[in-house]
Each structure stands twice: as C-alpha cells, then as structure tokens.
N, C-alpha and C positions, 0 to 999 in steps of 0.2 A: 130400337136403338140397338139392342143384344142382335137382333137378326143382321144387321149391316156389321157388326163387327164378328160374328162368326161365320158369315159369308167368303169363301175362299176368292172369289172373284174380286171383292174390294181389296184384297191382301195378297195380292198374286204377284211370284216373282222373287224364288230363290236366289240368293246371291252365291257364286262360288268362291272362295277363297283360296289363295297358294297361287293364283294363275297369272302369267305376266300380262293379263288384260281384265277385260271386263265381262262377264259372263254372267246373265241373268236368266234363270230357266223358270219357264210357266207351267202352271199345272197342267197336266194332261187334258184335263176335262176343262178346261176356262172357256168361259164365252168371250165373245168380243168385247166383252167389259173386261174382263178379265186379264185379256192379253194387252188391253188399252193401258190398264193398270201396272202391268209387268214394263212396258216400254216408259211408261212415266219412271219407275223405279231407275233403269237404267240411264235413261237421261239425265235424273237427277243426280246421279253417281257422278256420271262424265263432267256436268257441270259443276260439283264440288270436286274435282281429280281426285276421287277417291283411290286411285291405285297408286297415285304419288305420295298421298299421305297415308298410305297402308306401307309404303315401301321407306318411306322416311322413320316411321316410327320403329318398324323392324330394325332398322340400321342402328336408331337410338338407344333401342335395347341391348342390341348387339355390342356396340360400342360400349354401354355402361356395365356390361355383364363382364368383358374382356379382363378388367382387372380384378374381378372377384375368382374368375376361372384360374388366373395364372397364381393366386396365391392359394390353392389348393396344392 
C-alpha cells in the first residue's frame, strides 16, 4: 500500500495555475501508466470546469477586498 502511494506514476500530473487554460505537466520519467494518470487528472479538471471556478473565486476575492483596500 505504501509503495503505491510513493510511486510517482500513480500520482502523475502537476497542475500549473495562473494560466488562461488548463496545463497538466507529466513527470519526465513517467511510464505509460503515469502518462495515463496525468491525462485522467486533466480530464477530471475539464469535467469539473476548474478554470472557470478558479476565475470565479479570484473575482470574488477581488470584489471582497476592494472595500478593504479603499479604506486604507
């Protein structure tokens, strides 16, 4: 069980934030299983519309902090 959790091919796919789209980077030494897992990460993020959710959250934070910044 621990070996499964420590194997990078089981948890492959780093997400880059701050982009106007979805980027999932795979580890350079990933096996076919690792690449498949990175593709699964990207597919899940597309299904969950993660880029829109992040944009909405950032807009909410900006809107909520505007009065605080104006008060300074």
